[in-house]
N, C-alpha and C positions, 0 to 999 in steps of 0.2 A: 504493498500500500504507500502511494507516495504521499507528499506533503501538500496539504489542503491549504490555501491561504484567501481569505475572504476581504474584501474593501468596501467600505460602507460609510455614508455620509451623509448630510442632507444635500439637497441640490445646490451645485453653485460652488460646492468646495473641491472640485477637480478631482473627486474618485475615478473616474473614467481614465485621464490623463495618467493618474497613478497605477492604476492597475494596467493600462498599456505601458507603462515603463518597467514594471514589474517584468511582466513578461519578457521584453527587451532585454532586460539584465538578467533572466535567467537563462534566455538563449545565448547571450554572449558570455556567461561567466559560468557556466556548468554544461554538461553533456545529455542532459535529460531529455526526455520528451515533456511537452506540456500542451494541457488542455486549457483554453481560455473559454471561461463561461459567463455569457452576457446575462445576468439576472435582471438587470434594470430594462424593461420596455421602452425609456426615454433616452436611455446612454449611447446608444449606437457602438458600441466599443468595438464592431467589427470595420468602421472607419477608421478609429484610431490604429488599428491594427494594420491597415490596408489589404482587408480581408474581404471577400464577395460573402453576401448574406443573402439566399432565396426563402429558407423557411424557418420557423420557429416552432420549439416545443409547445405553445400555447396553440399554435395554429393546428398542429400535429392534434393535439388533445382536443379542439373543438370540431376538429374536421371528423375524427374518429367517432364523438359521440355524435356528430350529426347521422353517421353513416348506422350506427347501433340502433338510433331512434327509429330510423328509417327503412330498417331492415337490408340495407344495401352492401353492408359489409363483407368484403370478398369471403366466399366460400371457401371451406379447405383449408382454412388456417386459424389460429386460435389467435385471441385478441392480444397477448403478451408477444407472441410472434409478430403479428402485424405494426405493433407498434414499435417492437425493436428494428423492424426492418426499415418503417418511417424514420426513425430518429439516425440510423446509421448513414441514411441517405442524406438527412439534413445537417449530418457532420461535415464543416468545413474544413478539408486538409491543408495543410500549408507546410512550410519546411521547418520541421519539427515541431512546429506550432499548430493544433487544431482549435476549432472553435465551435461553440455550441450556443444558440441563443434561448432562452427559455420564453421570451414573450412576456405576453401578460398574463398575471396569476390567475388560477382558476376562478370562477364566477360564482353566482349564486346557485346557478344550475350545475355545477358540477360532476361527473361522473367519478364516484369513489373508486370504484372499480380501476379504471384506466389512471387514474392518479397513483394509485397503489402499484400498479405494474410501471407508470412511468419512473416511480420512484426506484424502483429494483433494476430497470434498464439502464438508468443513470449512474447509479453507484455501481454497476458492474461497468460501465464505460470507463469511469474513473481508475478504476483498478489499472487500467492499461498504461497509465501516464504517472511519470516520476513527479510532476507537478502539475497540481488544479489552481486556476487563478480566476476567483469569482468575483464579477464587479455587480454589487448589489444594490437593491433599492435601500432607501434608508431605514424603511420598516424591517428589511430582512425578513421578506415574505417567505422567500423559498427555503431558508433556513429553518424558519419558524413552523414552516408548514411541513419540513421535513423531507423535501424535495432532495435538498444535499444533507447529507450526515454531518459528521464530525468535521470539525474544522481545527486545524493546528495553531494557526495564527489569524487573528481578525486585526486588522487597521484600521481604526474610525479617522475620518478626515475630518478636521474641523477649519475654517477660517478664523484670523486673529482676532476672535471678537468675545465677549463674554457669552453674549448668545449663542455663538457657535460652539463654545466649549460646553455650553450648558446641554444645547442639543447632541453633541456627541457622548456626554454622560447618560443621556436618555438611551441612546442606543447600545453603548456597552451596559446598560441595566437590564436592557433586553436579552442582551446575550447571556448576561447571567442567569437569565429567567429560564433559558433554554437547557440549565442543567449543564452536564460533562460536555455538550457537544462545542462547547470553545474552549480550547487548552490555554490560548493566551491572547488578551486583548490589550493592544497599544493605541495611544492618541497622536496623532501626525497633525502638526499645525501647518498650514498652507499658506502659501505668498506672505511669507515672513522675510523682508529685508534687513539685514543687520541682527541687535539684539531683540529678543523677544520682550513686549513692555512687562515690568515687573508686576504690574495689578493683573496681567494675565496668568502670569506664574504663579500667582496667589492663587487665583482662582483654579487653577489645574490641581494645587496642589491640595485646595480645600474639600473640591469635589473626589479626589482619590483616584485621579487618571492617571496612566502610567505614560508620561511622554516620552517616546524614543526618539524624536526627532523631529525637525523643521524642513520644510521646503520652499525656497526661494522663488519669487515671481519670475516668470521665465516669457518675456515678450515674443519670442519664436512661437509659442503656443497660439496666440492669436492670427500669427501670420499663416501659419499653419492651416489652422481652421479656415480661414478665409479663402484658400485656393485649395482648401479640400486635399491637404498633405496628410499623410498619415503620421501620428504622433512619433511612431517607432523609429521615424527617419531621423529623429534628433539627434544631433551630433553629440558622441560620447564624451568630448570635450564640455560640454552644458554644464553649469551648476546644478541644474536641476536633475540630470540623469545623476550626476555625481552624490548628490542628495539621498536619491532611492537607492542607490546601490550601496552606501554609507547604513542607510535603515536596514537593508536586506541583512548585511552584515550583522550589526547589532542584535536583529531578531534570530542570528542562528540559521537564517535560509540559505547564505552564500556563505563562502570563506572566505 
């Protein structure tokens, strides 16, 4: 079983950029295979990685449910085998990095049997990789619904504000409520140039978050987004990339 890394944070904290740079760092500093999981339907992790995307797990779930309800599901194949076939087709394969997108979470009309099968298929899929990197929603729906199981390292991103830190605290508290699914949770404060203000450090200590590092603002990110250039093409000399690498080193993910 490989290492599972989850990234969470409220919207606008830069978690998808961070997740993409984790993938880049793992690819360039390890020899292991990597599965990137886009768990946030609003994030577009595939664009940050420069990978195509045609289908999501959410679409597969809804399409399968519709076929079951209408009686048009392909005959001669079990639901489990059908879902596994569809998921394998949805997997985007790249150079040592594969990608799968969860899409939107199950709705009120969910088909629980299909979701249980999906969990089993995805967990089997994860076993084929040395590293799994999950770009999560702030509410961590896919972890809380057990679509993904144990997480070794959770990075929660915050902007350099008191409100951002409090939001991060709420996410970490949710992670703790999930029991032993989260082995270690760290706070990462993004867009910090120079020293972090002391009032912010005090708030972090006050709420009991473990700060593992900060990320500097990177003007090139906006430039890349403007022209649709993948974040993973960011130069290795970038201070942002260096900061991500240092955080992974501190967390024991890379040597």
